[in-house]
C-alpha angles and dihedrals in degrees: 000000000000117000095242090058091050089051091047094050091045091054092047090047093053092047091048090051093052094043091047091053091049094048093048092049092048094055113103116242130184091295096045096260122210091314089077092049092067104066102347114240095349094069091096091063092052093078099041140270096311091054136232095296097075095041095047094042091052091047091049091050093050092045091048090054090049090048093052094045093050091045091054092044094050091044093053091046091051093049092050091050091048093056091047093058123044120234123260091241091058091048091051092048091051091048093051092046093053091044091051091047091049094051097042094097096046121098113257091026116135119263116258092254095043119091115241094231094065124077120248121262094249115080113219116244117264096034132102116269118257114282095044128088118252110266093022116129113261097207119105102240118185115254116259114267114268114244115222122194111213114220093198121211098308 
């Protein structure tokens, strides 16, 4: 669907939403609703002899139909656009797969069964063995002597 039609239907949809909310709020309920707030008791004569109920209910019905039609139209347009363009997740998965396939023959590349996010089993020379933090001393120093506080015989 062309972009100007999508913009047109989006505008009509937003206007229908706002108008639908207003017409529903203006309808008089058991307590009078907001219809009684605009003009007190004479609000029923504003819309004619049959009252505001038939006018507002017809308007709400028409606006509800417009809302549903524009919702379906915009939903179908979005689904057609989604199938025309691949998702970003699929693009990233394809890029990583081709990158992994391209580096499979290089030395230091991960094995085919090994995930790329984990380090290889061989630790490079000059670094601390696994299990120690980088930059931590690798010598086995004796632990500091434990201090015991004698409580005496009290």
